[in-house]
N, C-alpha and C positions, 0 to 999 in steps of 0.2 A: 745815639739817635733815640729820642724820647718817644714813647707811644702817646698817641692822642688819647685823652681821657674821654671815654664814651660815658655819658651820664644817663643812666637808666632811671626809671621812676621808682621801681621797687626792687628790693633784694631779699633773697632767702639767706638768713644769717645762721651760721652753724659754728660749733666749737670743735677744735682739735686740741686736746690738752687744755691749756689756759688761754689759748689764742682764739680770736674770733675771725672768721672768714665769711665771705659772702659770694653768692652767684647771682647774676642778673636773673630776676624772676622769669624773664621771657625764655631763658635757657632750660628752666626746670619743668619737666613734664609732670612729675608727681613725687611724693615723699612717702616712703614705706617703713613700717616697723621692720626690724631685723627678722629675716626668715631663713629657712634652710638654704644654704649655699653649697652647691656641689663643687668639690675641688677639681681642678683640671691640671693634670700633670704636665710638667715641662713648660710652664708659663712663668713669666717674671714674678718675683717674690711679692710685688705689690698687687698682683691679681689674686683676689680671694677665690674666685671661681665663677660659676654661673648660677642664676636663679631663674625659676619659671615665673613669669609675670603674665598671667592670663594667656597662657599658651605660647608665649614668646620667650626665647632665652635672652637673658640680660647679663652681660659681663659685669661683675662687681669688682671695683677697684678700691683697695684700702687707701684712702686719701692720706692718712698719716704716713704710711710706707712710701707712697708715691712722692710726697713732698720731702722725704728724708727725715721725718720726725720719728721719735722713739715709738716703736710699736706698742700697742696696749690691747688687752683683750676687750672684745665688744662687751658693753654693759647694757643694763636695762633701758637706758636712754639713747642707745645707739640707733641711728636711722640710716636708711639708704635713700639718697637723693638721685632720682632718675632723670637723666638729661638725654636729649635727642642728639646723638652724634651723627656724623656724616653717613656711616655705614649701618648702624643699628643703635638702639637705646643702650646706654651704659649707666650703671648704678655706682654712686660713690658712697662708700661706707664712711660715716662721720660719727663723732662721739655723741653729738646732740644737735638737733635743730632747735634754735632758740626763738626765732621770730621772723616775721616778714616786716621789713622796715623801709622807710623812705629816708633818703639823705638829701639835704639841700645841696644844690649844685656847688655852692661855695664851700661846703664841708668835704668835698671830694678833691683830692690832689693827686698828681702823678706820684709814683713811688720815688723815693730818694735816689739820686744818681748812682750810689754804690749798689743799690738793688737793681737798678735799670741796666747795669752793665753785664750782669751775670745771666745765667740760664733763666733765672726767675723772671727776668724782664719779658720773657716770652709769654708767661701766663699771668703775671701780676698786672692787673689793669690800673689799679689805683689804691689809695688808702683813704678811707672815710673817717672823719673825726666827728665825734659826738661827745662834747665835754672832754673828760679824760679818756674816754673809750676810743680805741683805734680798731678799725675793721679792715682787713685786707681783702680787696675785691679781686677775685680771680676768674679766669676764663676757663671753664671746664673743657671746652673743645680743644683749646691750646694745650692743656695738660695731656690730653689723649694724643694729639698730633706729636708732641715731644716723645711720648711713650712709643708711638709707632716708629718714629725716627730712630730711637735707641735700638729697638728690636731689629730694624732693617740693617743698621750699621753693626749689629752684633755686640753693641755696648751694653749688655745686660748688667744690671747692678744686682748684687746679691746682698740681702739684708738680714 
């Protein structure tokens, strides 16, 4: 069952390793420099901890770890993309935020069927093509929902 491709007007593009990803800009509350993150014990490995954002605690998720990519230390260009989740704001740690971009509707396609059949189909909305460049558009709220489902089922992944 293929997901319907929702076409947004603008996307926040970011890098994880050599790959480019994007969130619909309407999901993004703000983008922050990397700041102090307090570790929280007994949380899944992809949760870096919590940070204080103007008096509110924001859970920080390492998106590399969450997507099963090789972990890497945060660098000077690392950023935290804060999105409004159903319960509270959540920050995603990414290697670098590269730009805010628009994609023509014809440049956005559903993910290939091999991707659309796996767990990835839950959070991969589409693939945007710009020349030779491919950007995977993902749904940050779906990533969090899948994370919560894993926790509830006891299917914690250690990495």
